C-alpha positions as CSV (number, residue, x, y, z in Angstrom):
1,M,-3.1,1.6,38.7
2,D,-0.2,1.5,36.3
3,L,-0.8,3.2,33.0
4,D,1.2,3.5,29.9
5,A,0.4,5.3,26.6
6,I,-1.5,2.4,25.1
7,D,-3.6,2.1,28.3
8,I,-4.5,5.8,27.8
9,Q,-5.5,5.2,24.2
10,T,-7.6,2.1,25.3
11,L,-9.5,4.3,27.7
12,I,-10.1,6.9,25.0
13,I,-11.3,4.4,22.5
14,A,-13.6,2.7,25.1
15,D,-15.1,6.1,25.9
16,I,-15.7,7.0,22.3
17,L,-17.3,3.6,21.6
18,G,-19.4,3.7,24.8
19,S,-17.8,0.7,26.5
20,I,-16.0,2.5,29.3
21,T,-16.8,1.7,32.9
22,P,-17.7,4.4,35.4
23,E,-14.4,4.0,37.2
24,E,-12.5,4.3,33.9
25,K,-14.5,7.3,32.9
26,I,-13.4,9.1,36.1
27,Q,-9.8,8.1,35.5
28,L,-9.9,9.3,31.9
29,N,-11.5,12.7,32.9
30,K,-8.8,13.2,35.5
31,L,-6.1,12.6,33.0
32,K,-7.7,15.0,30.5
33,T,-8.0,17.6,33.2
34,E,-4.4,17.2,34.4
35,Y,-2.7,16.7,31.1
36,E,-3.5,19.0,28.1
37,E,-1.8,16.5,25.8
38,V,-4.2,13.7,26.8
39,R,-7.1,16.0,26.1
40,L,-5.7,16.9,22.7
41,Q,-5.1,13.2,21.9
42,Y,-8.7,12.5,22.9
43,E,-10.0,15.1,20.6
44,Y,-7.7,14.0,17.7
45,I,-8.7,10.3,17.9
46,K,-12.4,11.2,18.3
47,K,-12.3,13.4,15.2
48,E,-10.3,10.9,13.1
49,L,-12.5,8.0,14.0
50,A,-15.6,10.1,13.2
51,S,-14.1,10.8,9.8
52,E,-13.8,7.0,9.3
53,G,-17.6,6.9,9.7
54,T,-19.5,4.3,11.7
55,Q,-17.8,1.4,10.0
56,V,-15.2,1.0,12.7
57,A,-17.6,1.2,15.6
58,G,-20.0,-1.1,13.7
59,E,-17.3,-3.8,13.6
60,G,-17.6,-4.0,17.4
61,Y,-13.9,-3.3,18.3
62,A,-13.9,-1.7,21.7
63,T,-10.2,-1.5,22.6
64,A,-7.1,0.1,21.0
65,D,-5.5,-3.4,20.6
66,Q,-8.5,-4.7,18.7
67,L,-8.7,-1.6,16.6
68,I,-5.1,-2.0,15.6
69,A,-5.8,-5.6,14.7
70,I,-8.1,-4.4,11.9
71,A,-4.9,-3.3,10.1
72,G,-4.4,-7.0,9.2
73,K,-7.5,-6.8,7.0
74,R,-6.9,-3.4,5.4
75,K,-3.8,-2.1,3.5
76,R,-2.5,1.1,4.9
77,N,-5.1,1.1,7.6
78,K,-6.0,4.5,8.7
79,I,-6.4,3.4,12.3
80,I,-2.6,2.8,12.4
81,K,-2.1,6.3,11.1
82,I,-4.4,7.8,13.7
83,F,-2.5,6.1,16.5
84,A,0.9,7.1,14.9
85,A,-0.2,10.7,14.7
86,A,-1.8,10.8,18.1
87,S,1.3,9.3,19.7
88,T,3.2,12.5,18.8
89,I,0.7,14.5,20.9
90,L,1.8,12.4,23.9
91,I,5.5,13.0,23.1
92,V,5.5,16.8,22.8
93,G,5.2,19.3,25.7
94,G,8.3,18.4,27.6
95,G,7.9,14.6,27.4
96,L,4.5,13.9,28.8
97,L,4.8,10.3,28.0
98,Y,7.8,9.9,30.2
99,Y,6.1,12.0,33.0
100,I,3.0,9.8,33.1
101,N,5.0,6.6,33.0
102,S,7.6,7.7,35.5
103,S,5.0,9.0,38.0
104,M,3.3,5.6,38.1
105,K,6.3,3.4,37.3
106,P,9.5,4.8,38.9
107,D,11.7,2.2,37.1
108,S,10.3,2.7,33.6
109,P,12.9,3.5,31.0
110,T,12.8,6.8,29.2
111,F,13.9,7.9,25.7
112,M,15.8,10.9,24.4
113,S,15.5,12.5,20.9
114,D,17.2,11.2,17.9
115,N,20.9,10.9,18.3
116,V,21.6,11.8,14.7
117,N,25.3,11.6,14.0
118,D,27.0,14.8,12.9
119,N,28.4,13.5,9.7
120,I,28.4,16.2,7.0
121,I,27.4,16.2,3.3
122,M,30.6,16.2,1.3
123,L,31.4,16.9,-2.3
124,T,34.8,15.8,-3.7
125,V,35.7,17.6,-6.9
126,G,38.9,16.1,-8.3
127,S,41.1,16.0,-5.3
128,K,39.4,18.8,-3.3
129,K,36.8,18.0,-0.6
130,I,34.1,20.5,0.1
131,N,31.7,20.7,3.1
132,L,28.4,21.6,1.4
133,E,26.8,22.4,4.8
134,S,29.2,25.2,5.6
135,K,30.1,26.7,2.3
136,P,27.1,28.1,0.3
137,L,29.4,29.3,-2.5
138,E,32.7,27.7,-3.7
139,N,34.8,28.1,-6.8
140,V,36.7,25.0,-7.8
141,N,38.3,23.8,-11.0
142,G,36.6,26.4,-13.0
143,F,33.1,25.7,-11.6
144,L,31.1,27.9,-9.3
145,L,29.2,25.8,-6.8
146,S,26.1,26.9,-5.0
147,S,24.6,24.9,-2.0
148,N,21.3,26.2,-0.8
149,H,18.2,24.5,0.7
150,K,19.9,21.1,0.5
151,T,20.4,21.4,-3.2
152,L,23.7,21.7,-5.2
153,T,23.8,23.7,-8.4
154,Y,26.9,24.7,-10.4
155,T,28.0,26.5,-13.5
156,G,31.2,26.4,-15.5
157,A,32.5,26.0,-19.0
158,S,35.6,23.9,-18.3
159,E,36.1,21.2,-21.0
160,I,38.4,19.2,-18.7
161,Y,36.8,16.0,-17.5
162,T,36.4,16.5,-13.7
163,A,35.2,13.5,-11.6
164,S,33.1,14.3,-8.6
165,T,31.6,12.4,-5.7
166,L,28.7,13.5,-3.6
167,T,28.4,11.7,-0.2
168,V,25.2,11.9,1.9
169,P,25.5,10.4,5.4
170,S,22.8,8.7,7.5
171,G,19.9,10.8,8.6
172,K,20.1,13.3,5.8
173,D,19.2,13.7,2.1
174,Y,20.4,16.0,-0.6
175,T,19.7,17.1,-4.2
176,V,22.1,17.8,-7.0
177,I,21.2,19.3,-10.4
178,L,23.7,18.0,-13.0
179,S,25.2,20.0,-15.9
180,D,22.6,18.7,-18.3
181,G,19.7,19.8,-16.1
182,S,18.9,16.4,-14.7
183,T,18.0,16.2,-11.0
184,V,19.2,13.6,-8.6
185,I,17.7,13.3,-5.1
186,L,19.9,11.2,-2.8
187,N,18.5,9.4,0.2
188,S,20.4,8.8,3.4
189,A,23.7,6.8,3.3
190,S,24.1,7.2,-0.4
191,K,26.8,8.2,-2.8
192,L,26.7,9.6,-6.3
193,E,29.7,9.7,-8.7
194,F,29.4,12.0,-11.7
195,P,31.4,14.3,-14.0
196,M,31.0,18.1,-13.5
197,K,30.3,18.2,-17.2
198,F,29.2,15.3,-19.5
199,H,31.5,14.5,-22.4
200,G,31.3,12.0,-25.3
201,N,28.2,10.2,-26.6
202,S,26.6,9.4,-23.3
203,R,25.8,10.8,-19.8
204,E,27.0,8.4,-17.1
205,V,26.9,8.4,-13.3
206,S,27.2,5.8,-10.6
207,I,25.1,5.3,-7.5
208,T,25.2,3.3,-4.3
209,G,22.4,3.6,-1.8
210,E,19.2,5.1,-3.1
211,A,18.3,8.0,-5.4
212,F,15.4,9.4,-7.4
213,F,16.3,10.6,-10.9
214,K,14.6,13.1,-13.1
215,I,16.4,12.9,-16.4
216,A,16.5,15.9,-18.8
217,R,15.6,14.8,-22.3
218,N,18.7,14.7,-24.5
219,T,19.8,12.7,-27.6
220,Q,22.7,11.4,-25.4
221,P,21.5,8.3,-23.5
222,F,21.8,8.6,-19.7
223,I,23.3,5.6,-18.0
224,V,23.2,4.9,-14.2
225,H,25.8,2.4,-13.0
226,T,25.1,0.4,-9.8
227,P,27.3,-2.2,-8.1
228,N,25.4,-5.0,-10.0
229,S,23.6,-3.4,-13.0
230,D,23.3,-0.6,-15.5
231,V,20.2,1.4,-16.2
232,Q,19.9,3.2,-19.6
233,V,17.4,6.0,-20.3
234,L,16.8,9.1,-22.5
235,G,14.3,11.2,-20.5
236,T,12.4,9.8,-17.6
237,E,11.8,9.7,-13.8
238,F,12.8,6.6,-11.8
239,N,14.1,5.4,-8.5
240,V,17.3,3.3,-7.9
241,N,17.8,1.4,-4.7
242,T,21.0,-0.6,-3.9
243,Y,20.7,-0.6,-0.1
244,D,20.6,-4.4,0.2
245,S,23.9,-6.0,-0.7
246,G,23.8,-7.7,-4.0
247,T,20.4,-6.4,-4.8
248,V,19.3,-3.6,-7.2
249,K,15.8,-2.3,-7.5
250,V,14.7,0.1,-10.3
251,A,11.2,1.6,-10.1
252,L,10.0,3.5,-13.2
253,V,7.6,6.5,-12.6
254,E,7.6,8.1,-16.1
255,G,9.1,7.3,-19.5
256,S,11.1,4.2,-20.1
257,V,14.3,2.6,-18.9
258,K,16.3,-0.5,-19.8
259,M,17.9,-2.4,-17.0
260,N,20.9,-4.6,-17.8
261,A,22.2,-7.0,-15.2
262,G,23.7,-10.5,-15.0
263,G,23.7,-10.8,-18.8
264,N,19.9,-10.1,-19.0
265,S,18.0,-7.0,-19.8
266,V,14.5,-5.8,-19.1
267,L,12.6,-2.8,-20.6
268,L,10.4,-1.3,-18.0
269,K,7.1,0.5,-18.3
270,P,5.8,3.1,-15.9
271,G,4.5,1.6,-12.7
272,R,6.8,-1.4,-12.8
273,I,9.8,-2.2,-10.6
274,A,12.7,-4.4,-11.7
275,S,14.7,-6.3,-9.1
276,F,18.0,-8.1,-9.6
277,T,19.4,-10.2,-6.8
278,G,22.4,-11.8,-8.6
279,K,20.8,-14.2,-11.0
280,D,17.6,-13.1,-12.7
281,I,15.7,-9.9,-13.2
282,T,12.1,-9.9,-11.9
283,T,9.4,-7.3,-12.4
284,N,6.4,-6.3,-10.4
285,S,4.1,-3.4,-9.8
286,F,4.9,-1.0,-6.9
287,D,3.3,1.6,-4.7
288,L,4.2,5.1,-6.0
289,E,3.5,6.6,-2.6
290,D,6.3,4.5,-1.1
291,I,8.8,5.7,-3.8
292,M,7.8,9.4,-3.5
293,D,7.4,9.7,0.3
294,W,11.0,8.9,1.2
295,Q,11.9,12.3,-0.5
296,K,9.7,13.8,2.3
297,G,11.5,11.8,5.0
298,I,8.7,9.3,5.3
299,F,9.4,5.5,5.1
300,R,6.6,3.0,5.1
301,F,7.7,-0.5,6.0
302,P,6.0,-3.3,4.1
303,D,3.4,-5.4,6.0
304,G,5.1,-8.4,7.6
305,V,8.4,-6.5,8.1
306,T,10.5,-8.0,11.0
307,I,11.8,-6.0,13.9
308,N,15.3,-7.0,12.7
309,E,14.7,-5.4,9.3
310,I,13.3,-2.2,11.0
311,A,16.4,-2.0,13.2
312,K,18.6,-2.4,10.2
313,A,16.9,0.4,8.2
314,V,16.3,3.0,10.9
315,P,20.0,3.9,11.5
316,R,20.4,4.6,7.8
317,Y,17.5,7.1,7.9
318,S,18.0,8.7,11.3
319,G,21.5,8.0,12.5
320,T,19.9,6.3,15.6
321,K,21.0,2.8,16.4
322,L,18.4,0.2,17.5
323,I,19.5,-3.0,19.2
324,V,17.2,-6.0,18.9
325,D,17.3,-8.3,22.0
326,Q,17.1,-12.0,21.5
327,S,13.5,-12.1,22.8
328,A,12.3,-9.8,20.0
329,T,14.2,-11.4,17.1
330,G,11.9,-12.3,14.2
331,K,8.8,-10.6,15.4
332,K,6.7,-9.1,12.5
333,F,4.7,-5.9,12.2
334,I,2.1,-4.3,9.9
335,G,1.4,-0.6,9.2
336,I,4.7,0.8,10.6
337,T,5.8,4.2,9.3
338,Y,8.9,6.1,10.2
339,N,9.1,9.9,9.7
340,R,12.6,11.2,9.8
341,N,11.2,14.7,10.6
342,K,9.8,13.5,13.9
343,P,11.5,12.2,17.1
344,I,12.5,8.5,17.2
345,E,10.0,8.2,20.0
346,D,7.2,8.3,17.4
347,L,8.4,5.1,15.8
348,L,9.0,3.5,19.2
349,F,5.4,4.4,20.2
350,Q,4.1,2.6,17.2
351,L,6.1,-0.5,18.0
352,N,5.2,-0.5,21.7
353,A,1.5,0.0,20.8
354,T,1.4,-3.4,19.1
355,K,2.5,-5.0,22.5
356,E,4.7,-7.3,20.5
357,I,7.9,-5.7,21.8
358,T,8.9,-3.2,24.5
359,S,11.6,-0.5,23.9
360,Y,13.9,0.6,26.6
361,K,17.0,2.7,27.0
362,Q,20.2,1.3,28.4
363,G,22.9,4.0,28.6
364,E,22.9,5.7,25.2
365,E,21.5,2.6,23.4
366,I,17.9,2.0,22.5
367,H,16.9,-1.7,22.9
368,L,13.9,-3.6,21.6
369,K,12.8,-6.7,23.6
């Protein structure tokens, strides 16, 4: 009998809910005996479902597929998280997922770890380029730079205006503490332009990509320029996202900000996000968890996200390219989370578990069909 990871999870769920057949019970016990990772997954799912209480079992869902379907009724369904976490158990230990599949399906495709590109985090100060990943200390233009734990700090008393650009490639993130004490956390594929020391009546920087700002309180207004808007603040915490061409999103966590775009302006209150797509500025509430989690390398895709949107975003976060075959174009998903700190197989497992698509490797490329 051919088995894949979702088949194994189906057996586990059926056993926990008491709907497993005698033949399936024997098969599951054999897997648990032969593969430690399957046993660990069994214990993990059993524990997590127990923590959910009897509500899940009471709903009468006896298979993994049906349990996953509950996610359509609950936001951030814990069941999805259980499977996502449990899937990593099948991936560790020398690639058990591949071993089980290949021993029963000789022609099944396999997957390697993230093929993160080797681009480096660069700082350009004036005309000098500095590799922040190879030089923990650097003296340039009168400023002493220190790069430790993915954070840039610097000191210096130069009164000469010195323009700088911090570039963060795909698959990485980085933090810079500006001369006024403000902190900027840059997401993958982002760029920050800033002066080494602020001069004049305002503090101004420019951002493309995504960044979270913690602005030090100061009488000088702090202005963030984006390709399509300006954000003005005094002291606050907010997130700026310009990943989508022609779109700017500003989410306010604390304090107040004023967004100016397209001849319009909006004053935001905490918990509100402003979006500008080239014409009007619209505001809505947002999930703080989504804004804060990307700083930990966790990205939650909104319910209803298409496979094309996932494939577009993942290379930015991981450096791994996903190719969507024509047969998968437009398919939608719920409850999908990508963790940059885990292998790309974790995301592929979530997608495969929905049975909406199948991932396979062709040469060095990962395809979704």
